[in-house]
C-alpha atoms as an extended CHARMM CRD file, in Angstrom:
* protein
*
       244  EXT
         1         1  MET       CA             -0.0350000000        0.0370000000        0.0700000000  PROA      1               0.0000000000
         2         2  LYS       CA              1.4640000000        3.3740000000       -0.8060000000  PROA      2               0.0000000000
         3         3  THR       CA              0.9050000000        6.3750000000        1.3650000000  PROA      3               0.0000000000
         4         4  LEU       CA              1.0930000000       10.2470000000        0.5160000000  PROA      4               0.0000000000
         5         5  VAL       CA              1.7670000000       12.9280000000        3.3770000000  PROA      5               0.0000000000
         6         6  LEU       CA              0.0270000000       16.1250000000        2.9100000000  PROA      6               0.0000000000
         7         7  ILE       CA              0.4260000000       19.0080000000        5.4000000000  PROA      7               0.0000000000
         8         8  PRO       CA             -1.9620000000       21.8210000000        4.7030000000  PROA      8               0.0000000000
         9         9  SER       CA             -0.8100000000       25.1260000000        5.5970000000  PROA      9               0.0000000000
        10        10  ARG       CA             -2.0000000000       28.7210000000        5.4280000000  PROA      10              0.0000000000
        11        11  LEU       CA             -0.8610000000       32.1140000000        6.5660000000  PROA      11              0.0000000000
        12        12  ALA       CA             -4.2310000000       33.4750000000        7.6670000000  PROA      12              0.0000000000
        13        13  ALA       CA             -4.5630000000       31.8510000000       11.0170000000  PROA      13              0.0000000000
        14        14  THR       CA             -6.5600000000       34.1740000000       13.0630000000  PROA      14              0.0000000000
        15        15  ARG       CA             -4.9570000000       33.6370000000       16.5990000000  PROA      15              0.0000000000
        16        16  LEU       CA             -1.3290000000       33.7220000000       15.2250000000  PROA      16              0.0000000000
        17        17  PRO       CA             -1.0200000000       35.3610000000       11.5580000000  PROA      17              0.0000000000
        18        18  GLY       CA              1.8750000000       34.0180000000        9.6490000000  PROA      18              0.0000000000
        19        19  LYS       CA              2.7800000000       31.4700000000       12.1140000000  PROA      19              0.0000000000
        20        20  PRO       CA              3.8810000000       28.7780000000        9.4210000000  PROA      20              0.0000000000
        21        21  LEU       CA              6.8630000000       31.0870000000        8.6560000000  PROA      21              0.0000000000
        22        22  LEU       CA              7.7120000000       31.9210000000       12.1690000000  PROA      22              0.0000000000
        23        23  LYS       CA             11.2170000000       30.5720000000       12.7360000000  PROA      23              0.0000000000
        24        24  ILE       CA             12.8410000000       28.2010000000       15.2930000000  PROA      24              0.0000000000
        25        25  ASN       CA             16.4900000000       27.3320000000       15.2030000000  PROA      25              0.0000000000
        26        26  GLY       CA             16.5150000000       29.4140000000       11.9730000000  PROA      26              0.0000000000
        27        27  LEU       CA             13.9390000000       27.1550000000       10.1280000000  PROA      27              0.0000000000
        28        28  SER       CA             10.3370000000       27.9760000000        9.3410000000  PROA      28              0.0000000000
        29        29  ILE       CA              7.5980000000       25.9020000000       11.6280000000  PROA      29              0.0000000000
        30        30  ILE       CA              6.1530000000       24.4040000000        8.2870000000  PROA      30              0.0000000000
        31        31  SER       CA              9.5910000000       23.2230000000        7.1480000000  PROA      31              0.0000000000
        32        32  HSD       CA             10.3180000000       21.6780000000       10.5840000000  PROA      32              0.0000000000
        33        33  VAL       CA              7.0860000000       19.6880000000       10.1070000000  PROA      33              0.0000000000
        34        34  PHE       CA              7.9950000000       18.8710000000        6.6180000000  PROA      34              0.0000000000
        35        35  GLN       CA             11.2370000000       17.6110000000        7.5850000000  PROA      35              0.0000000000
        36        36  LYS       CA              9.8650000000       15.3880000000       10.4820000000  PROA      36              0.0000000000
        37        37  ALA       CA              7.3080000000       13.7100000000        7.8050000000  PROA      37              0.0000000000
        38        38  GLU       CA             10.3310000000       13.1290000000        5.4710000000  PROA      38              0.0000000000
        39        39  LYS       CA             12.0300000000       11.2110000000        8.3570000000  PROA      39              0.0000000000
        40        40  ALA       CA              9.0320000000        8.9870000000        8.9990000000  PROA      40              0.0000000000
        41        41  ASN       CA              9.8920000000        7.6470000000        5.4790000000  PROA      41              0.0000000000
        42        42  ILE       CA              6.4150000000        6.3710000000        4.9770000000  PROA      42              0.0000000000
        43        43  GLY       CA              5.8060000000        8.1490000000        1.6390000000  PROA      43              0.0000000000
        44        44  GLU       CA              6.2430000000       11.1260000000       -0.5630000000  PROA      44              0.0000000000
        45        45  VAL       CA              5.5720000000       14.3850000000        1.5330000000  PROA      45              0.0000000000
        46        46  VAL       CA              3.8730000000       17.6170000000        0.0280000000  PROA      46              0.0000000000
        47        47  VAL       CA              2.7960000000       20.9310000000        1.6810000000  PROA      47              0.0000000000
        48        48  ALA       CA             -0.4880000000       22.0210000000        0.4170000000  PROA      48              0.0000000000
        49        49  THR       CA             -0.7640000000       25.5090000000        0.7660000000  PROA      49              0.0000000000
        50        50  SER       CA             -2.7990000000       28.7590000000       -0.6890000000  PROA      50              0.0000000000
        51        51  ASP       CA              0.0520000000       31.0090000000        0.1080000000  PROA      51              0.0000000000
        52        52  GLN       CA              3.0090000000       31.5660000000       -2.4010000000  PROA      52              0.0000000000
        53        53  GLU       CA              5.3910000000       32.5990000000        0.5270000000  PROA      53              0.0000000000
        54        54  ILE       CA              4.8730000000       29.3300000000        2.2720000000  PROA      54              0.0000000000
        55        55  LEU       CA              5.4050000000       27.6250000000       -0.9970000000  PROA      55              0.0000000000
        56        56  ASP       CA              8.6230000000       29.4240000000       -1.6440000000  PROA      56              0.0000000000
        57        57  ASP       CA              9.8340000000       28.6680000000        1.8430000000  PROA      57              0.0000000000
        58        58  VAL       CA              9.1670000000       25.0820000000        1.6880000000  PROA      58              0.0000000000
        59        59  LYS       CA             10.8470000000       24.7960000000       -1.8800000000  PROA      59              0.0000000000
        60        60  LYS       CA             13.8750000000       26.6650000000       -0.4090000000  PROA      60              0.0000000000
        61        61  ASN       CA             14.2860000000       24.3690000000        2.3680000000  PROA      61              0.0000000000
        62        62  GLY       CA             14.2070000000       21.3240000000       -0.1940000000  PROA      62              0.0000000000
        63        63  GLY       CA             10.6640000000       20.2930000000        0.2830000000  PROA      63              0.0000000000
        64        64  GLN       CA              7.6800000000       19.9060000000       -1.9920000000  PROA      64              0.0000000000
        65        65  ALA       CA              4.6560000000       22.0750000000       -2.1800000000  PROA      65              0.0000000000
        66        66  ILE       CA              1.3290000000       22.3230000000       -4.0300000000  PROA      66              0.0000000000
        67        67  LEU       CA             -0.5100000000       25.7880000000       -4.6370000000  PROA      67              0.0000000000
        68        68  THR       CA             -4.2630000000       25.4040000000       -3.6180000000  PROA      68              0.0000000000
        69        69  LYS       CA             -7.1370000000       27.9030000000       -4.0140000000  PROA      69              0.0000000000
        70        70  LYS       CA             -7.6650000000       30.1270000000       -1.0750000000  PROA      70              0.0000000000
        71        71  GLU       CA            -10.9480000000       29.4820000000       -0.2370000000  PROA      71              0.0000000000
        72        72  HSD       CA            -11.4570000000       26.1040000000        1.8300000000  PROA      72              0.0000000000
        73        73  GLN       CA            -13.5770000000       25.6180000000        4.8440000000  PROA      73              0.0000000000
        74        74  THR       CA            -11.1590000000       23.0380000000        6.2850000000  PROA      74              0.0000000000
        75        75  GLY       CA             -7.6210000000       21.7370000000        5.9260000000  PROA      75              0.0000000000
        76        76  THR       CA             -9.0000000000       18.2850000000        4.9520000000  PROA      76              0.0000000000
        77        77  ASP       CA            -10.8410000000       20.0470000000        2.0800000000  PROA      77              0.0000000000
        78        78  ARG       CA             -7.4280000000       21.5250000000        0.9690000000  PROA      78              0.0000000000
        79        79  ILE       CA             -5.4910000000       18.3570000000        1.2130000000  PROA      79              0.0000000000
        80        80  TYR       CA             -8.5190000000       16.8350000000       -1.0740000000  PROA      80              0.0000000000
        81        81  GLU       CA             -7.7160000000       19.3400000000       -3.7620000000  PROA      81              0.0000000000
        82        82  ALA       CA             -3.8760000000       18.7480000000       -3.3600000000  PROA      82              0.0000000000
        83        83  LEU       CA             -4.3790000000       15.0100000000       -3.9110000000  PROA      83              0.0000000000
        84        84  GLN       CA             -6.2890000000       15.8310000000       -7.0320000000  PROA      84              0.0000000000
        85        85  ILE       CA             -3.4910000000       18.0920000000       -8.1400000000  PROA      85              0.0000000000
        86        86  PHE       CA             -0.7600000000       15.6500000000       -7.3690000000  PROA      86              0.0000000000
        87        87  GLY       CA             -2.7190000000       13.2100000000       -9.5320000000  PROA      87              0.0000000000
        88        88  ASN       CA             -0.9370000000        9.8780000000       -8.7420000000  PROA      88              0.0000000000
        89        89  GLN       CA             -3.5240000000        7.0840000000       -9.2060000000  PROA      89              0.0000000000
        90        90  ASP       CA             -1.7310000000        4.4580000000       -7.0710000000  PROA      90              0.0000000000
        91        91  ILE       CA             -1.9770000000        6.1660000000       -3.7150000000  PROA      91              0.0000000000
        92        92  ASP       CA             -3.9140000000        4.1200000000       -1.1900000000  PROA      92              0.0000000000
        93        93  LEU       CA             -3.5290000000        6.2260000000        2.0690000000  PROA      93              0.0000000000
        94        94  VAL       CA             -3.5250000000        9.7830000000        2.6380000000  PROA      94              0.0000000000
        95        95  MET       CA             -1.7070000000       11.1050000000        5.6790000000  PROA      95              0.0000000000
        96        96  ASN       CA             -2.9200000000       14.6640000000        7.0230000000  PROA      96              0.0000000000
        97        97  LEU       CA             -0.2650000000       16.0760000000        9.1330000000  PROA      97              0.0000000000
        98        98  GLN       CA             -0.7740000000       19.6240000000       11.0440000000  PROA      98              0.0000000000
        99        99  GLY       CA              1.6430000000       22.1420000000        9.6520000000  PROA      99              0.0000000000
       100       100  ASP       CA              1.8130000000       23.7810000000       13.0830000000  PROA      100             0.0000000000
       101       101  GLU       CA              3.1230000000       20.8140000000       15.0020000000  PROA      101             0.0000000000
       102       102  PRO       CA              6.9260000000       20.5960000000       14.8200000000  PROA      102             0.0000000000
       103       103  LEU       CA              7.3530000000       18.3790000000       17.9030000000  PROA      103             0.0000000000
       104       104  ILE       CA              5.1520000000       15.4750000000       16.3910000000  PROA      104             0.0000000000
       105       105  ASN       CA              6.9890000000       12.2510000000       17.1870000000  PROA      105             0.0000000000
       106       106  VAL       CA              8.3340000000       10.4850000000       13.8970000000  PROA      106             0.0000000000
       107       107  GLU       CA              7.6390000000        7.1780000000       15.7120000000  PROA      107             0.0000000000
       108       108  ASP       CA              3.8960000000        7.8880000000       15.9870000000  PROA      108             0.0000000000
       109       109  ILE       CA              3.5480000000        8.7720000000       12.3790000000  PROA      109             0.0000000000
       110       110  LYS       CA              4.9820000000        5.4290000000       11.3010000000  PROA      110             0.0000000000
       111       111  ASN       CA              2.7270000000        3.7400000000       14.0690000000  PROA      111             0.0000000000
       112       112  LEU       CA             -0.4520000000        5.1480000000       12.4700000000  PROA      112             0.0000000000
       113       113  ASN       CA              0.4050000000        4.3790000000        9.1780000000  PROA      113             0.0000000000
       114       114  ASN       CA              1.4100000000        0.6680000000       10.2430000000  PROA      114             0.0000000000
       115       115  HSD       CA             -2.0130000000        0.3770000000       11.7470000000  PROA      115             0.0000000000
       116       116  MET       CA             -3.9390000000        1.6220000000        8.7250000000  PROA      116             0.0000000000
       117       117  LYS       CA             -1.9760000000       -0.6780000000        6.5440000000  PROA      117             0.0000000000
       118       118  LYS       CA             -2.8180000000       -3.8060000000        8.6810000000  PROA      118             0.0000000000
       119       119  ASN       CA             -6.3640000000       -2.9970000000        9.2010000000  PROA      119             0.0000000000
       120       120  GLU       CA             -7.5540000000       -1.4490000000        6.1920000000  PROA      120             0.0000000000
       121       121  TYR       CA             -9.7420000000        0.8200000000        8.1050000000  PROA      121             0.0000000000
       122       122  GLN       CA            -11.3970000000        4.0820000000        6.4960000000  PROA      122             0.0000000000
       123       123  LEU       CA             -9.9120000000        6.6610000000        8.8800000000  PROA      123             0.0000000000
       124       124  GLY       CA             -7.3550000000        6.5490000000       11.5830000000  PROA      124             0.0000000000
       125       125  THR       CA             -5.7890000000        9.1770000000       14.1180000000  PROA      125             0.0000000000
       126       126  LEU       CA             -3.7560000000        9.2570000000       17.1760000000  PROA      126             0.0000000000
       127       127  ALA       CA             -4.2750000000       10.2910000000       21.0020000000  PROA      127             0.0000000000
       128       128  SER       CA             -2.1490000000       10.3030000000       23.9120000000  PROA      128             0.0000000000
       129       129  ASN       CA             -2.5470000000        9.8220000000       27.5740000000  PROA      129             0.0000000000
       130       130  ILE       CA             -3.7720000000       12.8950000000       29.4560000000  PROA      130             0.0000000000
       131       131  LEU       CA             -1.1000000000       14.0170000000       31.6680000000  PROA      131             0.0000000000
       132       132  LYS       CA             -2.6000000000       17.0280000000       33.4470000000  PROA      132             0.0000000000
       133       133  LYS       CA             -5.8030000000       17.4430000000       35.1700000000  PROA      133             0.0000000000
       134       134  ASP       CA             -6.4820000000       20.9540000000       33.8740000000  PROA      134             0.0000000000
       135       135  TYR       CA             -6.2870000000       19.4110000000       30.3010000000  PROA      135             0.0000000000
       136       136  TYR       CA             -9.9640000000       18.0220000000       30.8720000000  PROA      136             0.0000000000
       137       137  LYS       CA            -11.4270000000       21.6630000000       31.1000000000  PROA      137             0.0000000000
       138       138  ASN       CA             -9.0110000000       23.2410000000       28.6820000000  PROA      138             0.0000000000
       139       139  GLN       CA            -11.1480000000       23.8590000000       25.5630000000  PROA      139             0.0000000000
       140       140  ASN       CA             -8.0780000000       24.1030000000       23.0710000000  PROA      140             0.0000000000
       141       141  ILE       CA             -7.1040000000       20.5900000000       23.9720000000  PROA      141             0.0000000000
       142       142  VAL       CA             -9.5080000000       18.2220000000       22.0990000000  PROA      142             0.0000000000
       143       143  LYS       CA            -10.4100000000       14.8850000000       23.7950000000  PROA      143             0.0000000000
       144       144  VAL       CA            -11.3370000000       11.6770000000       22.2090000000  PROA      144             0.0000000000
       145       145  ILE       CA            -13.4150000000        9.0330000000       23.9960000000  PROA      145             0.0000000000
       146       146  THR       CA            -12.6010000000        5.5970000000       22.6980000000  PROA      146             0.0000000000
       147       147  LYS       CA            -14.6480000000        2.0680000000       22.9710000000  PROA      147             0.0000000000
       148       148  GLU       CA            -11.8840000000        0.5410000000       24.7740000000  PROA      148             0.0000000000
       149       149  ASN       CA             -8.7290000000        1.3940000000       26.8330000000  PROA      149             0.0000000000
       150       150  LEU       CA             -5.8390000000        2.1950000000       24.5490000000  PROA      150             0.0000000000
       151       151  ASN       CA             -2.4400000000        0.4100000000       24.3160000000  PROA      151             0.0000000000
       152       152  MET       CA              0.3350000000        0.1840000000       21.8100000000  PROA      152             0.0000000000
       153       153  GLU       CA             -1.2970000000       -2.9070000000       20.0580000000  PROA      153             0.0000000000
       154       154  ASN       CA             -4.8500000000       -1.9960000000       19.4280000000  PROA      154             0.0000000000
       155       155  PHE       CA             -6.7180000000        0.3550000000       17.2530000000  PROA      155             0.0000000000
       156       156  PRO       CA            -10.2600000000        0.9430000000       18.8490000000  PROA      156             0.0000000000
       157       157  GLU       CA            -13.0630000000        3.1840000000       17.3020000000  PROA      157             0.0000000000
       158       158  ALA       CA            -13.5390000000        6.6190000000       18.4800000000  PROA      158             0.0000000000
       159       159  LEU       CA            -17.0070000000        7.2240000000       20.2290000000  PROA      159             0.0000000000
       160       160  ASN       CA            -16.8330000000       10.9030000000       20.5010000000  PROA      160             0.0000000000
       161       161  PHE       CA            -14.6020000000       13.9790000000       20.2560000000  PROA      161             0.0000000000
       162       162  LYS       CA            -14.9890000000       16.7600000000       22.6130000000  PROA      162             0.0000000000
       163       163  ARG       CA            -13.5930000000       20.0520000000       23.9420000000  PROA      163             0.0000000000
       164       164  PHE       CA            -14.5770000000       19.6670000000       27.5360000000  PROA      164             0.0000000000
       165       165  VAL       CA            -15.1640000000       16.4380000000       29.3900000000  PROA      165             0.0000000000
       166       166  ASN       CA            -15.9140000000       15.3090000000       32.8940000000  PROA      166             0.0000000000
       167       167  GLU       CA            -12.7720000000       13.4710000000       34.0370000000  PROA      167             0.0000000000
       168       168  GLN       CA            -14.7650000000       10.7360000000       35.5130000000  PROA      168             0.0000000000
       169       169  ASN       CA            -15.6050000000        9.2040000000       31.9840000000  PROA      169             0.0000000000
       170       170  LYS       CA            -13.6920000000        5.9880000000       31.0540000000  PROA      170             0.0000000000
       171       171  ASN       CA            -11.1430000000        6.1390000000       28.2040000000  PROA      171             0.0000000000
       172       172  ILE       CA            -10.6410000000        9.7640000000       27.5570000000  PROA      172             0.0000000000
       173       173  TYR       CA             -7.4330000000       10.5740000000       25.7390000000  PROA      173             0.0000000000
       174       174  HSD       CA             -5.6540000000       13.7430000000       24.3600000000  PROA      174             0.0000000000
       175       175  HSD       CA             -6.6500000000       13.9980000000       20.5120000000  PROA      175             0.0000000000
       176       176  LEU       CA             -3.7730000000       14.6110000000       18.1450000000  PROA      176             0.0000000000
       177       177  GLY       CA             -4.3940000000       16.3620000000       15.0360000000  PROA      177             0.0000000000
       178       178  ILE       CA             -3.1370000000       13.6660000000       12.6290000000  PROA      178             0.0000000000
       179       179  TYR       CA             -5.2980000000       11.6630000000       10.3770000000  PROA      179             0.0000000000
       180       180  CYS       CA             -4.5390000000        8.7860000000        8.0090000000  PROA      180             0.0000000000
       181       181  TYR       CA             -7.7050000000        8.3990000000        5.3900000000  PROA      181             0.0000000000
       182       182  GLN       CA             -8.0550000000        5.5000000000        2.7370000000  PROA      182             0.0000000000
       183       183  VAL       CA             -8.2350000000        7.5760000000       -0.4930000000  PROA      183             0.0000000000
       184       184  GLN       CA            -12.0260000000        6.7040000000       -0.9480000000  PROA      184             0.0000000000
       185       185  ALA       CA            -12.6900000000        7.5950000000        2.5610000000  PROA      185             0.0000000000
       186       186  LEU       CA            -11.3030000000       11.1960000000        2.0850000000  PROA      186             0.0000000000
       187       187  LYS       CA            -13.4360000000       11.3640000000       -1.0390000000  PROA      187             0.0000000000
       188       188  ASN       CA            -16.3590000000       10.5220000000        0.5760000000  PROA      188             0.0000000000
       189       189  PHE       CA            -15.5120000000       12.8510000000        3.7210000000  PROA      189             0.0000000000
       190       190  THR       CA            -14.9090000000       15.7480000000        1.4930000000  PROA      190             0.0000000000
       191       191  SER       CA            -18.2820000000       15.4110000000       -0.2830000000  PROA      191             0.0000000000
       192       192  LEU       CA            -20.2310000000       15.6430000000        2.7790000000  PROA      192             0.0000000000
       193       193  SER       CA            -21.8950000000       18.9750000000        4.0290000000  PROA      193             0.0000000000
       194       194  GLN       CA            -20.5570000000       20.2470000000        7.3540000000  PROA      194             0.0000000000
       195       195  THR       CA            -22.8640000000       19.0540000000       10.2450000000  PROA      195             0.0000000000
       196       196  THR       CA            -24.1710000000       21.3310000000       13.1220000000  PROA      196             0.0000000000
       197       197  ASN       CA            -22.3380000000       19.0830000000       15.3390000000  PROA      197             0.0000000000
       198       198  GLU       CA            -18.8910000000       20.0240000000       13.7850000000  PROA      198             0.0000000000
       199       199  LEU       CA            -19.9240000000       23.6520000000       13.2500000000  PROA      199             0.0000000000
       200       200  ASP       CA            -21.0460000000       23.9090000000       17.0560000000  PROA      200             0.0000000000
       201       201  ASN       CA            -17.9480000000       22.5600000000       18.4700000000  PROA      201             0.0000000000
       202       202  LYS       CA            -15.4870000000       23.5130000000       15.5870000000  PROA      202             0.0000000000
       203       203  LEU       CA            -14.3130000000       19.8710000000       15.3800000000  PROA      203             0.0000000000
       204       204  GLU       CA            -14.4410000000       18.7470000000       11.5410000000  PROA      204             0.0000000000
       205       205  GLN       CA            -13.8440000000       14.7740000000       12.7760000000  PROA      205             0.0000000000
       206       206  LEU       CA            -17.5300000000       15.1160000000       14.0720000000  PROA      206             0.0000000000
       207       207  ARG       CA            -18.6860000000       15.1910000000       10.4440000000  PROA      207             0.0000000000
       208       208  ALA       CA            -17.1850000000       11.6010000000       10.0120000000  PROA      208             0.0000000000
       209       209  LEU       CA            -18.9210000000       10.1270000000       13.0910000000  PROA      209             0.0000000000
       210       210  ASP       CA            -22.2800000000       11.8350000000       12.3160000000  PROA      210             0.0000000000
       211       211  ASN       CA            -22.0310000000       10.2310000000        8.7540000000  PROA      211             0.0000000000
       212       212  ASN       CA            -21.1990000000        6.6740000000       10.1540000000  PROA      212             0.0000000000
       213       213  ILE       CA            -17.5920000000        7.1270000000        8.9380000000  PROA      213             0.0000000000
       214       214  LYS       CA            -15.7760000000        5.1600000000       11.8300000000  PROA      214             0.0000000000
       215       215  ILE       CA            -12.5070000000        6.5420000000       12.9810000000  PROA      215             0.0000000000
       216       216  ASN       CA            -10.1010000000        4.2150000000       14.7230000000  PROA      216             0.0000000000
       217       217  VAL       CA             -7.4790000000        5.4680000000       17.1750000000  PROA      217             0.0000000000
       218       218  ALA       CA             -4.0020000000        4.4920000000       17.8780000000  PROA      218             0.0000000000
       219       219  LEU       CA             -2.0210000000        5.4130000000       20.9280000000  PROA      219             0.0000000000
       220       220  ALA       CA              0.9170000000        7.9800000000       20.5930000000  PROA      220             0.0000000000
       221       221  LYS       CA              3.9540000000        7.7590000000       22.3860000000  PROA      221             0.0000000000
       222       222  SER       CA              4.2440000000       11.5520000000       22.8790000000  PROA      222             0.0000000000
       223       223  SER       CA              1.6710000000       14.4300000000       23.2060000000  PROA      223             0.0000000000
       224       224  SER       CA              2.9000000000       17.1010000000       20.6210000000  PROA      224             0.0000000000
       225       225  ILE       CA              1.7400000000       20.5330000000       21.1830000000  PROA      225             0.0000000000
       226       226  GLY       CA              0.4220000000       22.5640000000       18.3050000000  PROA      226             0.0000000000
       227       227  VAL       CA              1.4250000000       26.2990000000       17.9720000000  PROA      227             0.0000000000
       228       228  ASP       CA             -1.9720000000       28.0700000000       18.2770000000  PROA      228             0.0000000000
       229       229  THR       CA             -0.7750000000       31.2790000000       20.3470000000  PROA      229             0.0000000000
       230       230  LYS       CA              2.2940000000       33.3060000000       20.6690000000  PROA      230             0.0000000000
       231       231  GLU       CA              2.5870000000       31.5930000000       24.0780000000  PROA      231             0.0000000000
       232       232  ASP       CA              2.6940000000       28.1950000000       22.4950000000  PROA      232             0.0000000000
       233       233  PHE       CA              5.1630000000       29.5130000000       19.9460000000  PROA      233             0.0000000000
       234       234  LEU       CA              7.5260000000       30.7860000000       22.5720000000  PROA      234             0.0000000000
       235       235  ALA       CA              7.1180000000       27.5980000000       24.8320000000  PROA      235             0.0000000000
       236       236  ILE       CA              7.9880000000       25.1860000000       21.8210000000  PROA      236             0.0000000000
       237       237  LYS       CA             10.7540000000       27.7870000000       20.3720000000  PROA      237             0.0000000000
       238       238  LYS       CA             12.3170000000       27.4950000000       24.0380000000  PROA      238             0.0000000000
       239       239  LEU       CA             11.8950000000       23.6480000000       24.0440000000  PROA      239             0.0000000000
       240       240  MET       CA             13.5850000000       23.0550000000       20.4730000000  PROA      240             0.0000000000
       241       241  GLU       CA             16.3330000000       25.4790000000       20.9690000000  PROA      241             0.0000000000
       242       242  TYR       CA             17.4090000000       23.9130000000       24.2620000000  PROA      242             0.0000000000
       243       243  LYS       CA             17.3470000000       20.4430000000       22.6050000000  PROA      243             0.0000000000
       244       244  THR       CA             19.8260000000       21.7030000000       19.9890000000  PROA      244             0.0000000000
């Protein structure tokens, strides 16, 4: 089975404009993510962007990028357009990596890809253990509730995704923004209208569950933080600069 890794990225983020091009150790966030995806070595890696500046930055740093149209409701719609432009007929799986998670673990990317190849499921994602109690009430940290307790071997179904949960619930994990689609499932997903549930909660994965597209969840070894705010950026920058 052949996997294509697509990374949607745009400059117009509302909370931190221009974030894909913010630099850590002299390299933009989007190029850090590209390099992580390349290290996973699961297939070709392409950034899908509506901005020429991002395209130029990725190419300057040795990466591949595709220019998409500006108006897309979600990152998933952007990667579907990129898949069509890419035009390779023998792609089986599409990995959707978030362009603002430079700390994503390479082993976790490989693990999700392996689960999808073994099981031929429609759609897979990752979740990690919740390490801090305040995460349960933190609306910026998305939680997933699974059918079974997660371990490194299993790949159970997601029952629901929430921004706010009562920590007494069983099988609650920190959802990581990485998805792996069978090509047909991606096509089906993008042809569906946004659901009320999705719009109310600002979680596009609820569109899949609302339309009986099952999402299976693998346990991630580490919990990567996305860059949503200036504080996130400074925290991640400090961490990554300390590591080097």
